[in-house]
C-alpha positions in Angstrom: 106.1 71.8 67.2 105.5 73.6 63.6 102.6 75.0 64.9 104.2 77.2 67.5 104.3 79.9 65.4 100.4 80.1 64.3 99.6 80.0 68.2 98.9 83.1 70.7 100.9 85.9 70.2 99.4 89.2 70.3 97.0 91.4 67.8 100.3 92.8 66.5 101.6 89.8 65.4 101.5 90.4 61.4 102.5 93.9 62.1 105.9 94.2 60.3 109.0 95.2 62.4 110.1 98.9 62.0 113.0 101.5 62.8 112.8 102.4 66.2 111.3 106.1 66.6 112.8 107.7 69.4 116.0 107.5 70.1 116.1 105.8 73.7 119.8 106.2 75.4 118.9 104.3 78.4 122.7 102.1 78.5 125.0 104.6 80.0 128.9 104.9 80.7 130.3 104.0 83.9 130.7 108.1 84.2 126.8 108.7 83.8 127.2 109.4 79.6 125.1 108.2 77.3 126.3 104.2 76.0 125.3 103.9 72.3 127.9 101.1 71.9 124.8 98.7 71.1 122.4 100.9 68.8 122.3 98.5 66.0 121.5 100.7 62.4 120.6 97.7 60.8 118.7 95.4 63.7 119.7 91.7 64.9 117.8 88.6 65.4 119.6 86.9 68.5 118.9 83.2 69.6 118.1 82.8 73.2 117.9 80.4 76.0 114.8 80.0 77.7 114.5 80.0 81.4 118.1 80.3 81.8 118.7 80.9 85.6 115.8 79.5 87.2 117.1 76.2 86.5 120.8 76.3 86.1 122.1 79.4 87.5 124.5 79.2 84.0 126.1 82.2 82.9 124.3 82.3 79.4 126.4 83.5 75.8 124.1 85.2 73.3 124.8 85.0 69.7 122.9 86.4 66.7 121.7 83.4 64.1 125.1 83.4 61.6 126.8 82.6 65.5 128.3 86.0 66.1 128.9 86.4 70.1 127.0 89.6 71.3 126.5 89.4 75.4 126.9 86.7 78.0 124.4 87.1 80.8 125.5 86.2 84.4 122.6 84.9 86.6 122.5 84.5 91.0 119.7 81.6 91.1 119.8 81.8 94.7 119.4 85.7 95.0 116.4 86.8 96.7 115.8 89.5 94.5 116.7 87.8 91.1 119.7 89.9 90.3 121.5 89.0 87.0 124.7 91.4 85.2 124.5 91.2 81.3 128.3 91.7 79.8 129.7 92.0 76.5 131.8 89.7 75.0 134.7 90.7 77.0 133.4 90.3 80.1 132.7 94.2 81.3 129.6 94.9 82.8 126.4 96.8 80.7 123.7 96.6 82.9 122.0 94.3 84.8 118.4 93.8 86.6 116.9 92.8 89.5 113.1 91.7 90.3 111.1 93.9 92.9 110.2 91.8 96.0 106.3 91.3 97.2 104.9 93.9 94.6 101.2 93.0 93.7 102.2 93.3 90.0 105.6 92.0 89.0 108.2 94.5 88.7 111.8 94.3 88.0 114.3 97.2 88.0 117.1 97.4 84.8 119.7 99.1 86.5 123.5 100.6 84.7 126.4 101.2 87.7 127.5 104.9 87.6 130.3 106.2 89.4 130.4 102.3 90.5 126.6 103.1 92.2 123.7 100.9 90.7 121.3 103.2 89.5 117.6 102.4 87.9 117.3 103.4 84.2 113.8 101.6 83.5 111.5 99.9 85.5 109.0 96.3 83.9 105.6 96.2 85.4 103.5 93.3 84.4 100.0 94.1 84.0 99.2 90.9 85.8 101.1 88.0 88.0 97.8 86.2 87.0 97.3 85.0 83.9 98.7 83.0 80.6 99.2 87.3 78.9 102.8 88.2 79.1 101.5 91.6 78.5 104.0 94.4 80.1 105.0 98.1 80.5 108.3 99.1 80.1 108.8 102.8 81.7 112.5 104.3 80.8 113.5 107.0 83.4 115.7 109.6 82.2 117.5 110.2 85.4 118.5 107.4 86.6 117.9 106.7 90.0 120.6 105.2 92.4 117.7 105.0 95.3 116.5 101.2 93.6 113.5 101.7 96.8 112.3 104.8 95.7 111.8 104.1 92.3 108.4 105.2 91.3 106.7 105.2 87.9 103.8 107.3 88.9 102.4 109.8 86.2 105.0 108.4 83.8 103.7 106.8 80.4 105.3 103.6 79.3 107.7 104.5 76.4 107.4 100.5 75.2 104.4 98.1 75.7 105.3 94.3 75.7 102.5 92.3 74.0 102.1 88.4 74.0 101.8 85.4 75.5 103.8 83.1 77.7 102.6 79.8 76.1 103.5 79.9 72.4 106.4 82.3 73.3 105.4 84.8 71.3 106.3 88.9 72.6 105.8 91.9 70.5 107.5 95.3 71.7 105.5 98.2 70.7 106.2 101.8 70.9 103.6 104.5 71.3 104.2 107.2 68.3 101.2 109.3 67.1 98.4 107.7 65.8 98.9 104.6 67.0 101.9 102.0 68.0 104.7 101.0 65.8 106.5 97.4 66.4 110.6 97.8 67.1 110.9 93.9 68.3 109.5 90.5 68.3 110.0 87.5 70.2 109.3 84.4 68.4 110.2 80.6 68.9 111.2 80.0 65.0 112.7 82.3 62.7 112.6 82.3 58.9 113.4 79.0 58.3 115.8 78.2 61.6 114.9 75.0 63.5 112.9 75.6 66.1 115.3 74.3 69.5 114.0 73.2 72.7 114.5 76.0 75.4 115.3 79.0 72.3 113.6 81.6 71.0 114.5 84.2 68.4 114.4 88.1 69.1 114.3 89.8 66.3 114.9 93.6 67.0 114.6 96.3 64.4 117.1 99.2 63.4 118.3 102.1 65.4 117.1 99.8 68.9 119.2 99.3 71.5 120.7 95.7 71.2 121.4 95.4 74.7 118.7 96.9 76.0 115.8 95.4 74.2 117.8 91.8 75.0 118.3 92.4 78.5 114.3 93.7 78.3 113.2 89.6 76.8 115.8 87.7 79.7 113.9 90.1 82.6 110.4 89.2 81.1 111.2 85.2 81.0 112.5 85.3 84.5 109.3 87.1 85.7 107.0 85.2 83.3 108.9 81.7 84.5 108.5 82.8 88.6 104.9 82.8 87.5 104.6 79.8 86.3 106.5 78.4 88.6 104.3 80.0 91.4 101.1 78.9 89.5 102.2 75.5 89.0 104.7 74.4 91.6 103.9 70.9 90.9 106.2 70.7 87.7 109.8 70.2 88.5 110.6 71.5 85.1 111.2 70.9 81.6 
């Protein structure tokens, strides 16, 4: 698998990861205030397991390359809406994501519980459900919406553009700025001499990013695109 890193990817493959140019305050406390616990000033590189919910439904622990635990994600594998929950290492809920059923393009929502009620804080829209390019746009809802069925991105500009492909497992997280795009994170199969591990990949996150938010975006993408692959290649039983 040594040549995997040279395949696919996006046109931003060789662009270095930069600090996040904006203070995205997506995550919220139970009272609705910005939750800044996971904004990392020095960035982070995490190890993620692929398709964890699609095949097993197990809880997934997420650590950095030094072995320090960051998050746990609990998936409801039999859930029609593909609901999953991200928790801190103590088991306290941070956020969740939920797939929107029967949408023309693959759509997922990231939610946080405010006063015990799930509110949508971000929406992920895939450009197409029928191609191998994993191009998706992320919209941030500045006012969290408690009505998930009424969430709309009409008239909104994407806060983050994710470009890459599902075969080589290489995504770039791009933020529009005046005059171009800045890369704030990327998903890769191998990282700085660490060996490729089956069904795993690395998420590199730049300084100033909300690590929880970016991690949940990566998991949501993996779930959305693994579903598409299952739908398009349903004769395959798995890995």
